[in-house]
C-alpha positions as CSV (number, residue, x, y, z in Angstrom):
1,M,-14.8,-123.3,-94.5
2,R,-12.9,-120.1,-94.9
3,S,-15.8,-118.4,-96.8
4,K,-19.5,-118.9,-96.7
5,L,-21.5,-117.2,-99.4
6,F,-25.2,-116.3,-98.7
7,V,-27.5,-116.8,-101.7
8,P,-31.2,-115.6,-101.5
9,G,-33.5,-118.6,-101.7
10,S,-35.8,-116.6,-104.0
11,R,-33.0,-116.3,-106.6
12,P,-32.6,-119.8,-108.0
13,E,-30.8,-118.5,-111.1
14,L,-27.9,-117.8,-108.7
15,F,-27.6,-121.2,-107.2
16,A,-25.5,-122.8,-109.9
17,K,-23.3,-119.7,-110.1
18,A,-22.7,-119.8,-106.3
19,A,-21.8,-123.5,-106.6
20,A,-19.2,-122.7,-109.2
21,S,-17.7,-119.9,-107.1
22,D,-14.5,-120.2,-104.9
23,A,-16.6,-120.1,-101.7
24,D,-15.9,-123.0,-99.4
25,G,-19.5,-123.0,-98.2
26,I,-22.9,-122.0,-99.8
27,C,-25.7,-120.8,-97.6
28,L,-29.1,-120.8,-99.3
29,D,-31.0,-118.3,-97.3
30,L,-34.8,-118.4,-96.6
31,E,-34.7,-115.8,-93.8
32,D,-33.4,-112.2,-94.1
33,A,-32.7,-112.4,-97.9
34,V,-36.4,-113.3,-98.7
35,V,-39.3,-110.9,-98.3
36,E,-42.4,-112.3,-96.5
37,A,-44.5,-112.6,-99.6
38,R,-41.9,-114.8,-101.3
39,K,-41.1,-117.2,-98.4
40,A,-43.1,-120.2,-99.8
41,E,-41.7,-119.6,-103.3
42,A,-38.1,-119.5,-102.0
43,R,-38.7,-122.7,-100.0
44,D,-39.9,-124.5,-103.0
45,A,-37.0,-123.3,-105.1
46,V,-34.5,-124.5,-102.6
47,R,-36.2,-127.8,-102.1
48,G,-36.3,-128.4,-105.9
49,F,-32.6,-127.5,-106.2
50,L,-31.6,-129.9,-103.4
51,Q,-33.9,-132.7,-104.6
52,G,-32.3,-132.3,-108.1
53,G,-28.9,-133.1,-106.6
54,G,-27.6,-129.5,-106.8
55,A,-25.7,-129.6,-103.5
56,T,-22.5,-131.0,-104.8
57,G,-19.0,-129.7,-105.8
58,G,-17.1,-130.5,-102.6
59,K,-18.6,-127.5,-100.8
60,T,-20.3,-127.3,-97.4
61,W,-24.0,-126.8,-98.1
62,I,-26.0,-124.8,-95.6
63,V,-29.6,-123.6,-95.5
64,R,-30.6,-120.8,-93.2
65,V,-34.3,-121.4,-92.2
66,N,-36.6,-118.9,-90.7
67,G,-36.7,-118.7,-86.9
68,L,-38.7,-120.9,-84.5
69,D,-41.0,-118.0,-83.7
70,T,-42.1,-117.6,-87.3
71,P,-44.9,-119.5,-89.1
72,H,-42.3,-120.7,-91.6
73,F,-39.9,-122.7,-89.5
74,A,-41.6,-126.1,-89.6
75,A,-42.2,-126.0,-93.3
76,D,-38.7,-124.8,-94.0
77,V,-37.0,-127.7,-92.1
78,A,-39.4,-130.2,-93.6
79,A,-38.6,-129.0,-97.1
80,V,-34.8,-128.5,-97.0
81,A,-33.5,-131.3,-94.8
82,Q,-32.5,-133.2,-97.9
83,P,-29.5,-135.4,-98.8
84,G,-26.5,-133.2,-99.6
85,V,-27.3,-130.6,-97.0
86,H,-24.6,-130.5,-94.3
87,V,-25.9,-127.8,-91.9
88,I,-29.1,-126.0,-91.0
89,N,-28.4,-122.4,-89.9
90,L,-30.9,-121.5,-87.1
91,P,-31.5,-117.8,-86.5
92,K,-32.0,-116.3,-83.0
93,P,-32.2,-119.3,-80.7
94,E,-32.3,-118.0,-77.1
95,S,-32.6,-121.1,-74.9
96,P,-31.5,-124.8,-74.9
97,G,-35.2,-125.6,-75.5
98,D,-35.1,-123.7,-78.8
99,V,-32.2,-125.8,-79.9
100,Q,-33.8,-129.0,-78.8
101,A,-37.0,-128.1,-80.6
102,A,-35.0,-127.4,-83.8
103,A,-33.2,-130.7,-83.5
104,E,-36.5,-132.6,-83.0
105,A,-37.9,-131.0,-86.2
106,L,-34.7,-132.0,-88.0
107,D,-35.1,-135.6,-86.7
108,R,-38.5,-135.8,-88.3
109,A,-37.5,-134.2,-91.5
110,E,-34.5,-136.5,-92.0
111,R,-36.7,-139.6,-91.5
112,D,-39.4,-138.3,-93.9
113,N,-36.8,-137.3,-96.6
114,G,-34.5,-140.4,-96.4
115,V,-31.5,-138.5,-95.0
116,V,-28.9,-141.0,-93.7
117,T,-26.1,-138.6,-92.8
118,P,-27.1,-136.4,-89.9
119,I,-27.4,-132.7,-90.6
120,G,-25.7,-130.3,-88.2
121,L,-27.0,-127.1,-86.6
122,L,-25.2,-123.8,-86.8
123,L,-26.7,-121.4,-84.2
124,N,-26.7,-117.7,-84.8
125,I,-25.8,-115.6,-81.7
126,E,-27.8,-112.5,-82.5
127,T,-29.3,-111.3,-79.2
128,P,-28.0,-110.3,-75.8
129,K,-29.7,-113.3,-74.2
130,A,-28.1,-115.7,-76.8
131,L,-24.7,-114.1,-76.2
132,R,-25.0,-114.6,-72.5
133,A,-26.2,-118.2,-72.9
134,A,-24.0,-119.2,-75.9
135,A,-22.3,-122.1,-74.2
136,A,-25.6,-123.5,-73.0
137,L,-27.0,-123.2,-76.5
138,A,-24.0,-125.0,-78.0
139,A,-24.3,-127.8,-75.4
140,A,-28.0,-128.3,-75.8
141,H,-27.9,-131.0,-78.5
142,P,-25.2,-133.1,-80.2
143,R,-26.4,-131.8,-83.6
144,V,-24.8,-128.4,-82.8
145,V,-21.6,-128.0,-84.9
146,G,-21.0,-124.3,-84.5
147,L,-21.9,-120.9,-83.2
148,Q,-22.2,-118.0,-85.7
149,M,-21.7,-114.4,-84.8
150,G,-24.5,-112.1,-85.9
151,L,-23.2,-108.6,-85.1
152,G,-25.8,-106.7,-87.2
153,D,-28.8,-108.2,-85.3
154,L,-26.9,-108.0,-82.0
155,F,-25.7,-104.4,-82.3
156,E,-28.3,-102.4,-84.3
157,P,-31.2,-102.7,-81.9
158,L,-29.0,-101.5,-79.1
159,G,-27.5,-98.6,-80.9
160,I,-24.0,-100.0,-80.9
161,D,-21.8,-98.8,-83.7
162,R,-21.0,-101.8,-85.9
163,R,-17.4,-100.5,-86.3
164,E,-16.8,-100.0,-82.6
165,A,-13.8,-102.2,-82.2
166,S,-14.1,-102.8,-78.4
167,A,-17.7,-104.1,-78.8
168,V,-16.8,-106.3,-81.8
169,R,-13.8,-107.8,-79.9
170,Q,-15.9,-108.5,-76.7
171,A,-18.7,-110.2,-78.6
172,M,-16.3,-112.3,-80.7
173,F,-14.3,-113.3,-77.6
174,A,-17.5,-114.4,-75.8
175,V,-18.6,-116.5,-78.7
176,R,-15.2,-118.0,-79.2
177,M,-14.9,-119.0,-75.6
178,A,-18.4,-120.5,-75.6
179,A,-17.5,-122.5,-78.7
180,G,-14.3,-123.6,-77.2
181,E,-16.0,-124.7,-74.0
182,T,-18.4,-127.0,-75.9
183,G,-16.0,-128.2,-78.6
184,V,-17.8,-126.6,-81.6
185,Y,-16.5,-124.1,-84.1
186,A,-17.0,-120.3,-84.1
187,Y,-17.9,-118.7,-87.4
188,D,-17.8,-114.9,-88.1
189,S,-20.6,-112.5,-89.0
190,A,-21.4,-111.0,-92.4
191,F,-20.1,-107.5,-93.2
192,A,-22.8,-105.5,-94.8
193,N,-20.8,-102.7,-96.5
194,V,-19.7,-104.5,-99.7
195,R,-17.7,-101.4,-100.8
196,D,-15.6,-101.3,-97.6
197,V,-12.9,-103.8,-98.6
198,D,-10.5,-102.6,-95.9
199,G,-13.2,-102.9,-93.2
200,F,-13.9,-106.5,-94.3
201,R,-10.3,-107.4,-94.3
202,E,-9.7,-105.8,-90.9
203,E,-12.6,-107.7,-89.3
204,A,-11.7,-111.0,-91.0
205,A,-8.1,-110.7,-89.7
206,L,-9.4,-110.0,-86.2
207,S,-11.7,-113.0,-86.2
208,R,-9.0,-115.3,-87.5
209,R,-6.7,-114.1,-84.7
210,M,-9.5,-115.0,-82.3
211,G,-9.7,-118.5,-83.7
212,F,-12.8,-118.3,-85.8
213,L,-13.2,-120.8,-88.7
214,G,-14.2,-118.4,-91.4
215,K,-16.4,-115.4,-92.4
216,S,-19.8,-115.0,-93.9
217,C,-20.0,-113.2,-97.3
218,I,-23.1,-111.4,-98.7
219,H,-21.5,-110.7,-102.1
220,P,-19.3,-112.8,-104.3
221,S,-16.6,-110.1,-104.2
222,Q,-16.1,-110.8,-100.5
223,V,-15.2,-114.5,-101.1
224,A,-11.7,-113.9,-102.2
225,L,-11.1,-111.6,-99.3
226,A,-12.3,-114.2,-96.8
227,N,-10.3,-117.0,-98.4
228,E,-7.2,-114.8,-98.2
229,A,-7.8,-113.8,-94.6
230,F,-8.3,-117.4,-93.4
231,R,-5.4,-118.9,-95.3
232,P,-2.5,-119.9,-93.2
233,T,0.4,-117.6,-93.9
234,D,3.6,-118.9,-95.4
235,A,5.4,-118.1,-92.1
236,E,2.8,-120.0,-90.1
237,I,3.1,-123.0,-92.4
238,A,6.9,-123.1,-92.3
239,H,7.0,-122.8,-88.5
240,S,4.3,-125.4,-88.0
241,L,6.1,-127.9,-90.2
242,K,9.2,-127.4,-88.0
243,V,7.1,-127.9,-84.9
244,V,5.5,-131.1,-86.2
245,E,8.9,-132.5,-87.2
246,A,10.4,-131.6,-83.8
247,A,7.3,-133.0,-82.0
248,D,7.7,-136.4,-83.7
249,A,11.4,-136.4,-82.8
250,A,10.6,-135.4,-79.2
251,T,8.1,-138.2,-78.9
252,A,10.5,-140.7,-80.2
253,G,13.1,-139.4,-77.7
254,G,10.7,-139.2,-74.7
255,V,11.0,-135.4,-74.4
256,G,8.0,-133.5,-73.1
257,A,8.9,-129.9,-74.1
258,Y,11.4,-128.5,-76.6
259,V,12.3,-125.4,-78.5
260,V,11.6,-124.4,-82.1
261,D,12.7,-121.1,-83.5
262,G,13.4,-119.9,-80.0
263,R,10.0,-120.7,-78.7
264,M,9.2,-123.3,-76.0
265,I,6.8,-125.9,-77.5
266,D,4.6,-128.4,-75.6
267,A,1.3,-130.1,-76.3
268,P,-1.0,-127.1,-76.9
269,F,1.4,-125.5,-79.4
270,E,1.9,-128.8,-81.1
271,A,-1.8,-129.3,-81.5
272,R,-2.2,-125.8,-83.1
273,A,0.8,-126.5,-85.4
274,R,-0.7,-129.8,-86.6
275,A,-4.1,-128.0,-87.3
276,I,-2.3,-125.4,-89.4
277,V,-0.4,-128.1,-91.3
278,A,-3.7,-130.0,-91.9
279,S,-5.4,-126.9,-93.2
280,A,-2.4,-126.1,-95.5
281,R,-2.6,-129.6,-96.9
282,R,-6.4,-129.4,-97.5
283,L,-5.7,-126.2,-99.5
284,G,-2.8,-127.8,-101.4
285,L,-0.2,-125.5,-99.9
286,V,2.0,-128.3,-98.8
287,P,2.3,-131.9,-100.0
């Protein structure tokens, strides 16, 4: 999921357009993109779209619900935990108990709505407390599939400049380590300045170097930028193919470590090379 496009739940005329886009994932948003007066209307629109079989097209379908501390959470989950939804995006969890409560609500909704394939939870890391407890949050329930960086919510209340590189790097690194500790993926934040193409590219490149899976997009124009940033480079693919070939030969010959392109290779490097090759194959970049 190199790119995840947010679509306001109150704009059902955009749902099909988003589904036809090049985004790998679509996030129907009931939280920040919907004003308070239209929450119920947006919920009904998303439920109708999902019950009508709209969540198709080989994409990852996500719904961001309102937080546990709002009057909308229970109704949101009950409405949108439908067949075809892969992930529920949970805003601002701060304790393992929050995650467990969300998972229990999802259990009930799946039973009521006839969902047979379990829906995952993507947890937003948007507060200092959540950042400090990120690994505990990720480990709180087997439904958790990923941690998502929320730099706007994390930085703005604290007066931290969104473009302060040292702060961005530290927050990203903390989330990536928490995700690595618990075996879930890390997903990057949205970038609010749609006109700042260079800024989006720079931040996406950083998050890819830090091992994030992809980046959130708040406008269709950002999708191509995210897809480009999280595509394996030709050089990475070529090197990884050599590593995989050499690894297979080394295994057959009983060799534990070997050299490819002047670099010593052992198990961790082999694992990364195989992941790059698998990604390239999914994208049709290699046979």
